[in-house]
C-alpha positions, 0 to 999 in steps of 0.5 A, spaced: 699 337 623 703 334 618 700 329 614 702 323 611 701 322 603 697 316 601 700 309 599 698 310 591 700 318 592 707 315 594 707 310 589 705 314 583 711 319 585 716 314 585 714 312 579 714 318 576 721 320 578 723 313 575 720 315 568 724 322 569 731 317 569 734 315 563 734 315 556 738 319 551 738 325 556 743 321 559 748 319 554 752 326 554 755 323 561 756 316 559 759 316 553 763 322 555 767 317 559 768 312 553 770 317 548 776 319 553 777 312 554 778 311 546 781 318 546 786 316 551 788 309 548 788 311 541 792 317 542 797 312 546 796 306 541 797 310 534 804 312 535 806 308 541 810 304 536 814 311 534 815 312 542 817 304 543 822 304 537 825 311 537 824 314 544 825 307 548 830 304 542 826 297 542 826 292 536 820 293 530 818 286 532 819 287 540 815 293 540 809 290 535 808 285 541 809 289 546 803 293 543 799 287 542 800 285 548 798 291 551 792 291 547 790 284 549 791 285 556 786 292 555 781 287 552 782 282 557 781 285 564 774 287 562 772 280 564 774 281 572 771 288 571 764 285 568 764 279 574 765 285 579 759 289 576 754 283 575 756 280 582 756 285 587 758 292 585 754 295 579 756 298 573 756 305 575 761 304 581 765 299 577 766 304 571 768 310 576 774 305 579 776 303 572 776 311 570 781 312 577 785 306 575 786 308 568 788 316 570 793 313 575 796 309 569 795 315 565 799 320 570 805 315 570 806 314 562 806 322 562 811 322 568 816 316 563 815 321 558 817 328 561 823 325 566 829 324 563 832 318 568 825 314 565 828 314 558 834 311 554 839 317 552 838 320 545 842 317 540 843 318 532 846 312 529 851 310 526 855 316 530 851 315 537 849 308 537 842 307 541 841 304 547 835 300 549 831 302 555 833 298 562 829 294 566 827 299 571 826 304 566 821 298 562 819 296 569 815 304 569 813 304 562 809 296 564 807 299 570 803 305 567 801 300 562 798 295 566 794 301 570 791 302 564 789 296 562 785 295 569 782 301 568 780 299 561 777 293 564 772 297 569 770 302 563 769 298 557 764 292 559 760 297 564 759 303 559 756 300 554 752 296 558 750 301 563 748 306 557 743 301 554 740 300 561 738 307 560 732 304 556 730 298 560 725 301 565 720 296 565 718 294 572 714 289 569 715 284 563 714 288 556 709 286 551 711 285 544 710 292 542 713 295 548 719 290 547 720 292 539 720 299 541 726 298 547 730 294 541 729 299 536 732 305 541 738 300 543 739 299 536 740 306 535 744 306 542 749 302 539 750 306 533 751 312 537 756 308 542 760 306 536 759 313 532 762 316 539 769 311 539 770 313 532 770 320 534 774 320 539 779 315 535 779 320 530 780 326 535 786 323 538 789 321 531 789 328 529 790 332 535 794 328 540 799 325 534 800 331 531 802 334 539 807 327 540 810 328 534 811 336 533 810 339 541 813 332 545 811 326 548 809 329 555 803 333 552 802 328 547 800 323 553 798 329 558 792 332 554 789 325 554 790 325 561 787 331 562 781 329 558 780 323 563 780 327 569 774 331 566 771 325 563 771 322 571 768 329 573 762 329 568 760 322 569 759 323 576 755 330 575 750 326 571 748 321 577 742 323 579 739 322 572 741 314 571 738 308 571 741 304 577 740 297 576 741 292 582 747 286 581 743 280 580 749 276 584 754 272 581 752 269 574 758 265 573 755 262 580 748 260 577 752 257 571 756 253 576 750 251 580 747 248 573 752 244 571 753 241 578 746 239 578 746 236 572 752 233 572 749 230 579 743 227 575 746 225 569 743 218 570 736 221 570 731 221 564 729 228 562 722 228 561 719 229 554 714 234 557 718 241 559 712 242 563 715 238 568 721 241 569 722 245 575 719 253 575 719 258 580 717 265 577 719 268 584 726 266 585 727 268 578 724 275 578 730 279 580 734 276 574 728 276 569 725 283 569 725 283 562 722 276 561 724 269 563 728 265 557 723 259 555 725 252 554 729 250 548 730 243 545 738 243 545 743 242 549 738 237 553 744 235 558 743 241 562 735 240 562 737 234 568 738 240 572 731 242 572 729 235 574 725 235 581 728 229 586 727 227 593 731 232 597 732 237 592 727 242 596 727 244 603 721 244 608 721 251 608 720 250 600 727 253 598 731 249 593 738 247 594 741 251 588 747 245 587 741 241 586 736 243 582 736 250 578 729 253 574 728 252 567 730 260 566 737 258 569 738 252 565 736 256 559 742 262 562 747 257 561 745 254 554 744 261 551 751 263 553 754 256 550 749 257 544 753 264 542 760 262 543 761 259 536 759 266 533 762 270 538 769 266 536 768 269 529 769 276 532 777 274 534 780 274 527 777 281 526 782 283 531 787 279 529 787 282 522 786 289 525 792 289 530 798 290 524 794 297 523 798 300 529 804 297 528 806 295 520 802 300 517 805 305 521 812 303 520 810 302 512 807 310 512 814 312 515 818 310 509 813 314 504 812 321 502 808 324 507 808 331 504 802 335 503 805 341 502 813 342 501 814 344 508 808 340 511 808 333 512 803 328 516 805 324 521 805 317 520 800 314 525 795 319 523 794 315 516 790 311 521 785 317 522 781 314 515 779 308 518 775 312 524 773 317 518 770 312 514 767 308 520 763 315 521 761 316 515 758 309 514 754 310 522 752 317 519 749 313 512 747 307 516 740 309 519 739 315 514 740 311 507 742 304 508 737 302 513 730 306 509 733 302 502 734 296 506 727 296 509 723 296 503 727 290 500 726 285 507 721 289 510 724 289 516 724 295 521 732 295 521 733 294 514 738 287 516 738 283 522 744 284 526 746 277 523 746 280 516 750 285 518 756 281 521 756 278 516 757 284 511 762 286 516 766 280 515 767 280 508 768 287 507 774 286 512 777 281 508 778 286 502 781 291 507 787 286 508 787 284 501 788 291 499 794 292 504 797 287 501 797 289 494 799 297 497 806 294 500 808 290 494 807 296 490 811 300 495 816 295 496 817 295 488 818 302 488 823 302 493 827 296 489 826 300 483 830 306 486 835 302 490 833 304 497 831 296 498 838 297 503 836 304 506 830 303 511 831 310 513 830 313 506 823 316 503 821 311 498 818 316 492 811 313 493 805 318 496 803 315 503 795 316 501 796 309 497 795 307 505 788 310 505 784 304 501 786 299 506 784 304 512 778 306 510 775 300 507 777 296 514 773 302 517 767 301 513 767 294 515 768 295 522 762 299 522 758 293 520 761 287 523 763 291 530 756 294 532 753 288 530 758 284 534 756 287 540 748 288 539 748 280 538 751 279 544 748 284 548 741 281 545 742 274 546 746 274 553 741 273 559 738 279 562 743 279 568 750 277 564 749 284 560 756 286 562 759 279 562 756 279 555 760 286 554 766 284 556 766 278 551 766 283 546 773 285 549 775 278 550 775 277 543 779 283 541 784 281 546 784 274 544 785 277 537 791 282 539 794 275 542 793 271 536 796 277 532 803 276 537 803 269 536 801 269 528 807 275 527 812 270 532 810 264 528 811 268 521 818 270 524 821 263 526 818 260 520 821 265 515 828 267 518 833 265 514 830 264 507 827 270 505 825 273 512 818 276 512 818 281 518 825 285 520 826 292 522 828 293 514 821 293 511 824 294 504 827 287 504 822 284 508 815 281 505 810 284 510 805 283 503 806 276 504 804 276 511 797 281 509 796 275 504 796 270 510 792 274 513 787 275 508 786 267 507 785 266 514 780 272 514 776 268 508 776 261 513 774 265 518 768 268 514 766 260 512 766 259 519 761 264 521 756 262 515 756 255 518 755 257 525 750 262 524 746 256 519 746 252 526 744 257 531 738 258 535 735 264 537 734 266 545 726 265 547 722 270 552 716 270 556 713 276 554 706 279 557 700 280 552 697 286 550 693 286 556 699 285 561 697 277 562 704 275 564 701 267 565 701 267 557 707 266 554 709 268 548 716 266 544 719 272 542 726 271 539 731 277 539 731 276 532 724 278 531 725 284 536 731 286 532 729 285 525 721 285 525 719 278 523 725 273 520 723 267 523 729 264 526 736 264 524 735 262 516 732 269 515 740 271 513 741 269 506 
């Protein structure tokens, strides 16, 4: 006769199964997807300027703007992917959908490179004038790039949040000690995530670029396409190990409900006692498994949404969410509004980096790239020194920097992510300044040897003069980008983690579009009197463009410090050590990250 296990035993078995899921054992399956995404993107982007100018015969400025627009779109679509993941689909299925779209776009690029009708005929001016790509040839290219952009929209915001989800296995609100342990594992995860991205870029710049230059564009695009297919298979294989968090409904609907409810009650007086505002733990439970956000005294206009008035609650006890919101939902909106100024400081980082795939590659093509008498490295491979420096910095960060900083600050993480981002912003200024100095030397060398009117000539200066600007940028990226992502994930509402990751890529998107606007504005402003940006870079003044970006970066650092000074941390409700959730203790995310800085003022 069959017997049924007691409920307690079944609960224990379910709990044991949950404990076997998640953790660092899932990282190979998850990060391989992101590695292939970055591998493909870097393999395309690093040398795409060469493909557009040499194979499709685009003018330099048009090719540069095409790249920055494509990169910007790839960083804009994550908003759509994050919205779908947080609202209804879940992160796992959006990653799958994004990967398939990316695969489709990569196949289109491979066909564009292999089939002669999809490219203009070869040329060798002045004997054979170059014919630019036709409208339909460009249409095939743009459609393929659009598919890869849509694919990135599903991969980028969800992979990083999905990986962090593997450490969120708490069925109940964590205690302070548990929250600190989870935060430490997540900090290590974010370092691992960006290390994996850097490794993928490094691999692309050594293998893919070499194949594109020496074997052919078909294989140069085909290898990343094959890698993407493998990553989809590996990611699906890891399905039984994943922690799958249920989507909490559209976060943007909840934000809109708070705004509408606050506007309807704009004439209501906010009570001095926050305890009189509406609370509903049962209603907020699905979107606050790690603890509800406590009330803050900033942006008090939105507190009106939590004031109970006649008609707000039905006879069944359910609130009309377009008239009444809980304190937690109000604070979700406040958290997003508060983090936007610091988030926006990352936009300028992307603007400063946007020239690395265009102008810096064109500079390298005019310089002596020989390592031996018979071997020279591809121009786009120079970007390798950025990821290399980033990988070395990330490797030393936990092993060397954190222990040393811990002795000074007493913080488990050494420094907070606010301090880390400020350091990265300062280092990035040095990167662009170094680029300006090197370009001045390269241009002067070309003039000294009478090569100013010969853009195809090799200027007698080693291409390795470009190493400092790439290496310094990589070091700065290891500080600023990791801190930027960690800040957004940690300070955003729990139910909007994919959207927070999308904000990271949105900053990159806006930075790339700003790079396009800046290039176009500089071209128009300098045309006719010492044009800075022209096809013959030996006569242009790219160094002046770099100095302009350097000045903007200095202003951006000052802006970040001001925003940080006025920033208020997100306070959470935590259980005490005995698991009492009725007792609310305020724990700012900087405590979880750093272990003891009382507010934002601890950065300096």
